[in-house]
C-alpha positions in Angstrom: -10.9 -40.7 -12.0 -7.6 -42.3 -13.0 -5.7 -39.0 -12.8 -7.2 -38.4 -9.3 -6.1 -41.8 -8.1 -2.6 -41.2 -9.5 -2.4 -37.8 -7.8 -3.5 -39.2 -4.5 -0.9 -42.0 -4.6 1.9 -39.6 -5.6 0.9 -37.2 -2.8 1.0 -40.0 -0.2 4.4 -41.2 -1.4 5.8 -37.6 -1.3 4.4 -37.1 2.2 6.0 -40.3 3.4 9.3 -39.2 2.0 9.0 -35.7 3.3 8.2 -37.0 6.8 11.2 -39.2 6.7 13.6 -36.6 5.3 12.7 -34.0 7.8 13.4 -36.2 10.8 16.9 -36.9 12.2 19.2 -39.2 10.4 18.7 -41.9 13.0 14.9 -41.6 12.9 14.9 -41.5 9.1 16.2 -45.0 8.5 15.4 -47.2 11.5 12.7 -49.6 10.4 12.0 -48.2 7.0 12.3 -50.3 3.9 14.9 -52.8 2.8 18.3 -52.7 4.6 21.4 -52.9 2.3 23.5 -55.9 3.3 26.9 -57.3 2.5 27.5 -59.7 -0.4 30.0 -61.7 1.5 28.8 -65.3 1.8 25.7 -64.6 -0.2 24.6 -67.9 -1.8 25.3 -68.2 -5.5 22.4 -70.0 -7.3 23.2 -73.7 -7.6 23.1 -75.5 -11.0 22.0 -79.1 -10.3 23.7 -81.7 -12.5 26.5 -79.4 -13.7 29.2 -80.3 -11.2 27.4 -82.8 -9.0 25.3 -85.9 -9.2 26.1 -89.3 -10.6 26.8 -88.0 -14.1 28.0 -84.4 -14.0 28.5 -82.4 -17.2 31.7 -80.8 -16.0 34.2 -83.2 -14.4 37.0 -80.7 -13.6 35.8 -77.3 -12.3 39.3 -75.7 -12.5 39.8 -76.7 -16.1 36.4 -75.4 -17.0 37.2 -72.0 -15.5 40.5 -72.0 -17.4 38.7 -72.7 -20.6 36.0 -70.1 -19.8 38.5 -67.3 -19.1 40.5 -68.1 -22.3 37.4 -68.1 -24.4 36.0 -64.9 -22.8 39.2 -62.9 -23.6 40.2 -64.5 -26.9 39.9 -62.2 -30.0 39.8 -65.3 -32.2 36.2 -65.9 -31.0 34.9 -63.1 -33.2 34.7 -63.1 -37.0 36.9 -60.0 -37.1 38.9 -59.7 -33.9 36.3 -59.1 -31.3 36.3 -61.0 -28.0 33.6 -61.2 -25.4 35.8 -59.0 -23.3 36.0 -56.4 -26.0 32.7 -55.0 -24.5 33.4 -56.0 -20.9 37.0 -55.0 -20.2 36.5 -52.1 -17.8 35.0 -53.2 -14.5 33.1 -55.7 -16.6 31.6 -52.9 -18.8 32.8 -50.8 -21.8 34.3 -47.4 -21.5 35.1 -46.8 -25.2 34.2 -43.4 -26.6 34.7 -43.6 -30.4 32.3 -45.3 -32.8 30.0 -46.2 -29.8 26.7 -44.7 -31.0 23.7 -46.4 -32.5 20.6 -44.7 -33.7 17.5 -45.6 -31.7 17.1 -48.7 -29.5 16.6 -52.4 -30.0 13.5 -53.7 -31.8 12.3 -50.2 -32.7 10.5 -49.2 -35.9 11.6 -45.6 -35.6 14.2 -43.8 -37.8 17.8 -45.0 -38.1 19.0 -41.5 -38.5 21.5 -40.3 -36.0 20.7 -37.3 -33.8 22.8 -34.1 -33.6 25.2 -34.0 -30.7 24.7 -32.0 -27.6 26.5 -29.1 -29.1 24.4 -29.2 -32.3 27.1 -30.8 -34.5 26.3 -33.8 -36.7 26.9 -37.2 -35.0 27.1 -40.7 -36.4 29.3 -43.6 -37.0 32.9 -43.1 -36.0 32.0 -40.0 -33.9 34.0 -39.2 -30.7 31.7 -38.9 -27.8 32.1 -35.5 -26.0 31.2 -34.4 -22.6 28.7 -32.0 -24.0 26.8 -34.9 -25.6 25.6 -36.0 -22.1 23.0 -36.5 -20.9 20.9 -37.3 -24.0 17.9 -35.7 -22.3 18.5 -32.2 -21.0 16.3 -29.6 -19.4 17.1 -26.0 -18.4 16.8 -27.1 -14.8 17.9 -30.8 -14.5 16.7 -31.1 -10.9 13.3 -29.6 -11.5 10.4 -31.9 -12.8 9.0 -28.8 -14.5 12.1 -27.9 -16.4 11.9 -27.2 -20.1 13.4 -29.7 -22.5 16.4 -28.2 -24.4 17.9 -31.4 -25.9 16.6 -34.9 -26.5 18.4 -37.6 -28.5 17.1 -41.0 -29.2 20.6 -42.3 -30.0 22.1 -45.1 -27.8 25.6 -45.3 -26.4 26.7 -48.9 -26.6 29.5 -51.1 -27.9 31.1 -51.4 -31.3 31.3 -55.0 -32.5 31.6 -56.7 -35.8 31.6 -55.4 -39.4 29.0 -58.1 -40.2 29.0 -59.6 -43.7 28.0 -63.0 -45.1 29.8 -66.0 -43.6 31.6 -68.5 -45.8 34.2 -70.3 -43.7 36.7 -70.3 -40.9 40.4 -71.1 -40.9 41.4 -74.0 -38.7 44.8 -72.5 -37.7 46.2 -69.0 -36.8 44.1 -66.7 -39.0 41.9 -64.7 -36.7 39.4 -63.3 -39.3 36.7 -65.5 -40.8 36.2 -65.8 -44.5 33.2 -63.5 -45.1 31.8 -61.3 -47.9 31.9 -57.9 -46.3 30.6 -54.6 -47.6 29.7 -51.2 -46.1 26.7 -51.4 -43.8 23.7 -49.3 -44.8 23.6 -47.6 -41.4 27.1 -47.8 -40.0 29.3 -46.2 -42.7 31.3 -43.0 -43.4 31.2 -42.2 -47.1 31.8 -45.5 -48.9 33.6 -47.2 -46.0 31.8 -49.4 -43.6 32.4 -49.0 -39.9 31.9 -51.5 -37.1 28.3 -51.9 -36.1 27.1 -50.8 -32.7 24.7 -52.6 -30.4 21.4 -50.9 -29.7 21.6 -51.2 -25.9 24.3 -50.2 -23.5 26.7 -52.9 -22.2 26.1 -53.9 -18.6 28.9 -55.2 -16.4 29.4 -58.9 -16.2 30.7 -58.7 -12.6 28.2 -60.2 -10.2 26.0 -61.2 -13.1 25.9 -64.8 -11.9 23.3 -63.6 -9.4 20.9 -62.5 -12.2 17.9 -64.8 -12.7 17.8 -63.7 -16.3 20.4 -61.8 -18.3 20.3 -59.1 -21.0 18.3 -55.9 -20.5 15.2 -57.6 -21.7 15.7 -60.9 -19.9 16.0 -63.0 -23.0 19.0 -64.8 -21.5 16.8 -67.5 -20.0 17.4 -68.9 -16.5 17.3 -72.4 -18.1 20.2 -73.3 -20.4 19.2 -75.7 -23.2 22.7 -76.4 -24.5 22.6 -74.5 -27.7 20.5 -71.2 -27.6 19.5 -68.4 -25.3 15.9 -69.5 -25.1 15.7 -72.2 -22.5 12.8 -74.6 -22.8 11.1 -72.3 -25.4 13.4 -73.5 -28.2 12.0 -76.8 -29.7 15.1 -77.5 -31.6 17.6 -77.1 -28.8 19.7 -79.9 -27.5 23.2 -81.5 -27.2 24.7 -84.6 -28.7 25.3 -87.4 -26.2 27.4 -90.5 -26.8 25.6 -93.5 -25.3 27.2 -96.6 -23.7 26.8 -98.6 -26.9 28.7 -96.0 -28.9 25.7 -94.5 -30.6 25.1 -90.8 -30.4 21.7 -89.1 -29.9 20.5 -85.6 -29.6 19.0 -84.9 -26.2 17.2 -82.1 -24.5 19.2 -80.2 -21.8 17.5 -78.1 -19.1 20.0 -76.6 -16.6 18.4 -74.1 -14.2 20.2 -71.0 -12.8 22.3 -70.8 -15.9 21.2 -67.6 -17.5 24.9 -66.6 -17.9 25.2 -69.7 -20.2 22.1 -68.7 -22.1 23.4 -65.2 -22.5 26.9 -66.4 -23.6 25.6 -68.2 -26.7 24.1 -65.1 -28.3 26.9 -62.6 -29.0 29.4 -65.0 -30.8 26.8 -65.7 -33.5 25.3 -62.2 -33.6 26.2 -60.2 -36.7 26.3 -56.9 -34.8 28.3 -58.0 -31.8 30.9 -60.6 -32.9 30.1 -62.5 -36.0 29.5 -62.6 -39.7 25.9 -63.4 -40.6 25.0 -67.2 -40.5 28.1 -68.4 -38.7 27.1 -71.2 -36.3 28.7 -72.4 -33.1 29.8 -75.5 -34.9 31.8 -73.3 -37.2 33.3 -71.5 -34.3 34.2 -74.9 -32.7 35.9 -75.8 -36.0 37.9 -72.6 -35.9 39.1 -72.9 -32.3 39.4 -76.6 -31.3 42.9 -77.1 -32.7 44.2 -73.7 -31.8 46.2 -72.6 -28.7 44.1 -70.3 -26.6 44.9 -66.6 -26.8 47.5 -67.2 -29.5 47.6 -63.6 -30.5 47.6 -62.1 -27.0 50.0 -61.9 -24.2 49.1 -63.7 -21.0 50.7 -62.7 -17.7 52.8 -65.3 -16.0 51.0 -64.6 -12.8 47.5 -64.7 -14.2 45.3 -65.9 -11.3 43.7 -68.6 -13.6 45.9 -69.0 -16.6 49.3 -68.4 -15.2 50.3 -72.1 -15.0 49.4 -72.5 -18.6 50.9 -69.3 -19.9 53.9 -69.4 -22.3 55.2 -66.3 -20.4 57.8 -66.4 -17.7 58.5 -63.8 -15.1 59.6 -60.6 -16.8 59.0 -62.1 -20.3 55.5 -61.8 -21.6 54.6 -64.2 -24.4 51.5 -64.9 -26.4 49.1 -67.8 -25.8 48.8 -70.8 -23.5 50.7 -74.1 -23.7 47.7 -76.2 -24.5 44.9 -76.5 -27.0 41.2 -75.7 -26.7 40.2 -79.3 -27.5 42.5 -80.5 -24.7 40.9 -78.1 -22.2 37.4 -79.4 -23.3 38.5 -83.0 -22.8 39.8 -82.2 -19.4 36.8 -80.2 -18.3 33.8 -82.0 -19.7 32.4 -85.5 -19.5 33.7 -87.6 -22.5 30.1 -88.4 -23.6 29.9 -84.9 -25.0 33.1 -85.0 -27.2 34.5 -88.5 -27.6 32.8 -89.5 -30.9 35.1 -88.4 -33.7 33.0 -89.6 -36.6 31.5 -87.2 -39.0 28.2 -87.1 -40.9 25.3 -87.2 -38.4 26.0 -83.7 -36.9 25.4 -81.7 -40.1 27.8 -79.8 -42.2 28.5 -76.2 -43.3 26.1 -74.8 -45.9 26.9 -75.1 -49.6 27.8 -71.4 -49.6 30.9 -72.4 -47.6 34.0 -71.7 -49.7 36.2 -74.5 -48.3 36.3 -77.0 -45.5 32.7 -78.4 -46.1 33.6 -81.4 -44.1 30.7 -82.5 -41.9 31.0 -81.6 -38.2 32.1 -84.0 -35.5 30.6 -84.2 -32.0 32.9 -81.7 -30.3 32.1 -79.1 -33.0 28.4 -79.8 -32.8 28.4 -79.4 -29.0 30.7 -76.4 -29.0 27.9 -74.0 -27.9 27.5 -76.0 -24.7 31.2 -76.1 -24.0 31.5 -72.3 -24.7 28.5 -71.3 -22.6 29.1 -73.4 -19.6 32.8 -72.7 -19.4 32.3 -68.9 -19.7 29.5 -69.2 -17.1 32.0 -71.0 -14.8 34.6 -68.2 -15.3 32.1 -65.4 -14.9 30.8 -67.0 -11.7 34.2 -66.2 -10.1 33.8 -62.5 -10.8 32.1 -61.6 -7.5 33.0 -58.3 -6.0 32.1 -58.7 -2.3 35.0 -56.8 -0.7 34.0 -53.2 -1.0 34.3 -50.8 2.0 30.6 -51.4 2.5 31.2 -55.2 2.7 34.2 -54.8 5.0 32.4 -52.6 7.5 31.2 -53.7 10.9 27.5 -53.5 11.6 25.6 -52.0 14.6 22.6 -53.6 16.1 20.4 -52.0 13.5 22.4 -53.6 10.7 24.0 -50.3 9.5 27.6 -50.2 8.1 29.3 -48.1 10.8 32.9 -48.1 9.4 31.9 -45.9 6.5 32.4 -42.2 6.5 29.7 -40.2 8.2 28.7 -38.8 4.8 28.4 -42.4 3.3 26.4 -43.5 6.4 23.9 -40.6 5.9 23.9 -41.6 2.2 22.7 -45.1 3.0 19.8 -43.6 5.0 18.9 -41.5 2.1 19.2 -44.5 -0.2 16.6 -46.2 1.8 14.3 -43.3 2.4 14.3 -42.2 -1.3 12.9 -45.6 -2.3 16.2 -46.6 -4.1 16.3 -49.9 -2.1 12.9 -51.0 -3.4 14.5 -51.9 -6.7 18.1 -52.1 -5.7 17.5 -54.6 -3.0 19.5 -57.5 -1.5 23.2 -57.8 -1.2 23.8 -57.4 -5.0 21.6 -54.3 -4.9 19.1 -55.6 -7.5 15.9 -57.5 -7.3 17.0 -59.4 -10.4 19.0 -61.7 -8.0 15.8 -63.7 -7.5 17.2 -66.9 -6.2 19.7 -65.4 -3.8 17.2 -62.9 -2.5 14.6 -65.6 -2.0 17.0 -67.6 0.1 18.2 -64.6 2.2 14.6 -63.3 2.8 14.0 -66.4 4.8 17.1 -66.0 7.0 17.6 -62.2 7.0 14.1 -60.7 6.5 15.4 -57.2 7.6 17.2 -56.9 4.3 13.8 -56.9 2.6 11.8 -54.7 4.9 9.8 -55.3 8.1 6.2 -55.8 9.2 5.1 -52.4 8.0 6.9 -52.2 4.7 8.5 -55.2 2.9 9.2 -56.5 -0.6 8.5 -60.0 -1.9 11.5 -61.6 -3.5 10.1 -65.1 -3.4 8.6 -65.0 -6.8 9.3 -64.3 -10.5 6.2 -62.1 -10.9 5.3 -59.2 -8.7 1.9 -57.4 -8.7 2.5 -53.7 -8.1 -0.7 -51.7 -7.7 0.6 -48.2 -7.8 0.0 -47.4 -11.4 -3.7 -46.4 -11.4 -4.6 -50.0 -12.2 -3.7 -53.6 -11.4 -0.3 -53.9 -13.1 2.0 -56.9 -13.1 5.7 -56.6 -13.2 8.4 -59.2 -13.6 10.6 -59.3 -10.5 14.0 -57.7 -11.3 12.6 -55.4 -14.1 11.3 -51.9 -13.9 10.2 -49.0 -16.1 11.7 -45.7 -15.0 10.9 -43.5 -18.0 14.4 -43.0 -19.4 13.1 -43.2 -23.0 9.6 -43.5 -24.6 8.6 -47.1 -24.9 8.5 -46.9 -28.7 12.3 -46.4 -28.7 12.8 -49.9 -27.2 10.1 -52.2 -25.9 12.6 -53.9 -23.5 10.9 -56.7 -21.7 7.8 -56.2 -23.8 9.5 -57.9 -26.8 9.0 -61.5 -28.0 11.3 -64.4 -28.7 11.8 -65.9 -32.2 8.9 -68.2 -31.6 6.4 -65.4 -31.0 6.2 -65.8 -27.2 6.4 -62.9 -24.8 9.7 -62.4 -22.9 7.7 -61.3 -19.8 6.8 -63.8 -17.1 4.0 -61.4 -16.0 2.4 -61.5 -19.5 2.4 -65.3 -19.3 1.0 -65.3 -15.8 -2.0 -63.3 -16.9 -2.6 -65.8 -19.7 -2.3 -68.6 -17.2 -5.0 -67.1 -14.9 -7.2 -66.7 -18.0 -6.9 -70.5 -18.6 -4.4 -70.4 -21.5 -1.9 -72.9 -20.2 -0.3 -73.1 -23.7 0.7 -69.4 -23.3 3.1 -70.4 -20.5 6.5 -71.2 -22.0 8.7 -70.7 -18.9 8.1 -73.3 -16.2 8.6 -70.9 -13.3 5.4 -69.1 -14.2 3.2 -72.1 -13.5 4.8 -72.3 -10.1 3.8 -68.8 -9.0 1.7 -68.8 -5.9 -0.7 -65.9 -5.8 -0.1 -65.5 -2.1 3.6 -64.8 -2.8 2.8 -61.7 -4.9 3.5 -58.3 -3.3 -0.1 -57.5 -2.9 -3.4 -59.5 -3.4 -5.1 -59.3 -6.8 -8.5 -60.1 -5.3 -10.5 -59.1 -2.2 -12.7 -61.4 -0.1 -15.7 -59.1 -0.4 -18.9 -59.0 -2.3 -18.9 -55.4 -3.5 -17.1 -54.6 -6.8 -13.8 -52.8 -6.8 -12.2 -50.6 -9.5 -8.8 -52.2 -9.4 -9.1 -55.6 -7.7 -11.3 -58.6 -8.3 -14.0 -59.4 -5.8 -16.8 -62.0 -5.5 -18.9 -59.8 -7.8 -16.5 -60.8 -10.6 -16.0 -64.4 -9.6 -13.3 -65.7 -7.3 -11.6 -69.0 -6.6 -8.8 -70.1 -4.2 -5.3 -70.7 -5.4 -4.5 -74.4 -6.1 -1.1 -74.4 -4.5 -0.4 -74.8 -0.8 -0.4 -71.7 1.5 2.5 -72.6 3.7 4.6 -69.5 4.6 2.7 -67.2 2.2 4.2 -63.8 1.7 0.7 -62.2 1.7 -1.6 -64.6 3.6 -4.6 -62.6 2.4 -3.7 -63.1 -1.2 -4.8 -66.6 -1.8 -7.9 -65.6 -3.8 -7.7 -65.2 -7.6 -10.3 -64.5 -10.3 -12.0 -67.4 -11.9 -10.9 -68.3 -15.4 -14.0 -66.7 -16.8 -13.5 -63.5 -14.8 -9.8 -63.2 -15.9 -10.6 -63.9 -19.5 -13.4 -61.3 -19.5 -11.0 -58.8 -18.1 -8.4 -59.5 -20.7 -10.9 -58.9 -23.4 -11.8 -55.4 -22.2 -10.2 -52.8 -24.5 -9.9 -50.2 -21.6 -9.3 -52.5 -18.7 -7.8 -51.3 -15.4 -7.1 -54.8 -14.1 -4.6 -57.3 -15.6 -2.3 -54.6 -17.0 1.3 -55.4 -18.0 4.3 -53.4 -17.0 6.6 -55.2 -19.5 6.8 -52.8 -22.4 9.4 -50.2 -21.5 10.8 -52.2 -18.5 14.4 -53.3 -18.3 16.5 -55.4 -16.0 17.4 -53.6 -12.8 21.2 -53.4 -12.7 23.4 -54.0 -9.7 24.9 -50.8 -8.1 28.1 -52.5 -7.2 31.2 -50.7 -8.7 28.7 -48.3 -10.1 31.2 -45.4 -10.2 33.3 -47.4 -12.8 30.6 -48.8 -15.0 29.3 -45.8 -16.9 27.7 -44.8 -19.2 24.4 -45.5 -17.4 20.9 -46.7 -18.2 19.9 -49.2 -20.9 20.6 -46.6 -23.6 23.9 -45.3 -22.1 22.5 -41.8 -22.1 24.1 -40.6 -18.9 27.8 -40.1 -18.4 28.0 -39.5 -14.6 26.3 -40.5 -11.4 25.4 -36.9 -10.9 23.3 -37.1 -14.1 21.7 -40.3 -12.8 20.7 -38.6 -9.6 19.3 -35.6 -11.5 17.2 -38.0 -13.5 15.7 -39.6 -10.3 15.4 -36.3 -8.5 13.2 -34.8 -11.2 11.2 -38.1 -11.4 12.4 -39.4 -14.8 12.3 -38.2 -18.3 9.0 -39.6 -19.8 5.7 -40.9 -18.5 5.4 -44.5 -19.7 2.8 -47.1 -18.9 5.5 -49.2 -17.1 6.8 -46.4 -15.0 6.1 -47.2 -11.3 5.5 -43.8 -9.7 5.6 -45.4 -6.3 9.3 -45.8 -7.0 10.1 -43.0 -9.5 8.8 -39.6 -8.5 10.3 -36.1 -7.9 12.4 -35.8 -4.7 12.3 -32.1 -3.7 14.5 -32.8 -0.6 17.4 -34.0 -2.7 16.8 -31.1 -5.1 17.2 -28.4 -2.5 19.7 -30.0 -0.2 23.0 -30.5 -2.1 24.7 -32.1 0.9 22.3 -35.0 0.7 23.3 -35.6 -3.0 26.9 -35.7 -1.9 26.1 -38.1 0.9 24.2 -40.4 -1.5 27.0 -40.4 -4.0 29.5 -41.2 -1.3 27.4 -44.2 -0.2 27.2 -45.5 -3.8 31.0 -45.1 -4.1 31.4 -47.2 -1.0 30.2 -50.2 -3.1 33.3 -50.2 -5.2 35.6 -53.1 -4.7 39.2 -52.0 -4.8 40.1 -55.3 -6.5 37.9 -54.2 -9.4 39.4 -50.8 -9.4 42.9 -52.1 -9.7 42.1 -55.3 -11.6 43.4 -57.6 -8.9 42.5 -61.3 -8.9 39.9 -62.5 -9.8 39.5 -59.5 -12.0 43.0 -59.8 -13.7 43.1 -60.6 -17.4 45.2 -61.3 -20.6 46.1 -58.6 -23.0 43.3 -57.3 -25.2 43.5 -55.4 -28.5 40.3 -53.5 -28.8 38.9 -51.8 -31.9 38.3 -48.2 -30.9 36.8 -46.4 -33.9 38.5 -46.0 -37.2 41.2 -43.8 -38.8 39.5 -40.5 -39.4 36.2 -39.2 -38.0 32.5 -39.2 -38.7 33.0 -37.1 -41.8 35.8 -38.9 -43.6 37.8 -42.1 -43.3 41.5 -42.1 -44.0 42.4 -45.7 -44.6 40.9 -49.0 -45.7 40.8 -52.1 -43.6 43.2 -54.9 -44.7 40.4 -57.5 -44.8 38.4 -55.4 -47.3 38.7 -52.1 -49.2 35.1 -51.5 -48.4 35.7 -51.2 -44.7 37.4 -48.6 -42.5 40.7 -49.3 -40.9 40.6 -49.8 -37.2 42.2 -47.8 -34.5 42.9 -49.7 -31.3 43.1 -49.5 -27.5 45.8 -51.7 -26.1 44.8 -53.2 -22.7 47.9 -54.8 -21.3 48.0 -58.2 -19.6 47.5 -58.0 -15.8 48.5 -60.6 -13.3 46.9 -61.5 -10.0 48.5 -58.6 -8.2 46.7 -56.1 -10.4 47.6 -52.9 -12.1 49.3 -49.8 -10.6 47.0 -47.2 -12.0 43.3 -47.4 -11.0 40.4 -47.6 -13.4 38.6 -44.3 -13.9 35.0 -43.3 -14.3 33.6 -43.2 -17.8 33.4 -39.4 -18.1 37.1 -39.0 -17.6 37.7 -40.6 -21.0 35.4 -38.2 -22.9 36.6 -35.4 -25.0 35.8 -31.9 -23.6 
């Protein structure tokens, strides 16, 4: 029965697509599905209380942006020379090709053995990626859904970060490397020499990430920033230290909405794979940086669009660092109540294992996570690429971009017809831009469909019924079948407190009466009538996939003003929902969380490879092949109303060219040439180690047990940009 339902739905979807594709280009796109729109003037989600109100946290926006840009690019932030920008230096992403492989994905219990390369040779730490390695899933006919698998690797292409080690202490001045006990990692090593560890997920771009309701591939960068951790209101210990009017200092809860970039920012600097030795805290990092000059080891361009006025450089004479101190920037940017108590003792102290400097922390050190996160959020909020050819184009009466090439215009029609716009929706080409899309849906509904076919962007949970059962998805996340779910659960993971990352999983618990199972406040605000489709029918007869009066129904408790689905106000009773959840083989109340990942923006996509959450595809052609054949694996989360084989694109190569040309029209030339606001200081990036994946030639100066680094030198660029454009990822691969 289930297979028959699935076959029927797939057949209907294919017939719809076939009908569309066989019509003329004009007939194909008018009135079908969401309409891609410009990012110009799209509203950036507001953060109440950050810059406004009677007592704002940030009192000088410009200084906060200066602080954030300096922190983002400073190699002193890492325990061993790694900056945030080390993994985000190329169109906001990472195009390195050596020592960029991790075995298996995040939170997997599978083997940590590396796969053989695409040419059959051993691959592992310190390997050079080759063109023949990609894609990591190959068939003898990559466009054909019935092709035979000839290569399948569960490795991940991501970003090399820290050596790890056990943290002891930081130096207050000049020395960039922390005092840590370091040894060869049990996985990342060549012979007896440890290599830098590599993250288990591909690095997404930070450009336009301010629009994401949640950040990280699994959404653990909470929309609410709590001042000290990525977990929002879920973290019972989170908070910031506030100086009161009487001079006393108390720890208070902080709850800043629309600040997932801040939540994301506090994770990598204390992560022992990405940037830190194990057990280093943000207070330790504050101690390391407060009395230093920003970017003291890196050249800063005299015409840097943010830092130029502070740079020690003069025209034609590049110099290192800024003519200020981190603490001064904090004092200028943030309200004094967060840093002006200079006493020590009540904020804790480094652990007894600290070698030196066990002096208790002061307020500015204790609150450094907040300063770091909000300042980097302020900087990254300036990285909006809204001036691509697609954005510059005039529109006709149907809303089509008419200044693009004829090929790119046809490609936009194909983009809509092939269901790409169902996930890559709205001006940032992703449904993860929940707040922005919700605002725009009210004033520009054509961008999200029409009366015959439209997508709800007004909610954090979306019920999608196309998976042979009532399945709930989190808005902005999707399962496409890139890898088996056991390789990486994605959104199906949990936080450190045992709670599901997924909003949809919490919503099902809420309907079943478990209010304690809701740890994100947005879930309790979900109106059932704003879901994509109803979860209950107003009828007496039973239904295989939806609830009816035969199960027990009740009306939603919220108002019904401007419902997205007016017929969707009915929900199961608590008893009916609870009974359904207890069924071992239920077909209602299913979760699409496990194997789902955040839907990325498509802007600047030609520059942000490798692609997918596991970095398994090197080119956009490989991405198209993946979608044309309908994905790699059948997973529970895979929505086959959105990912299914596309025979028209398979047999009509010109349509593939047209679609690629449309995607390339989303590249902002300011990003390609690193013009303001995408200019930056100099960056010295670890890029593998001396030697190869078989032998290491030299030891690192910080420890004989570690491999010596090789480096990429990324020069400082001013507001006018660089002369040579950034290239696509595959151009940097070995043949």
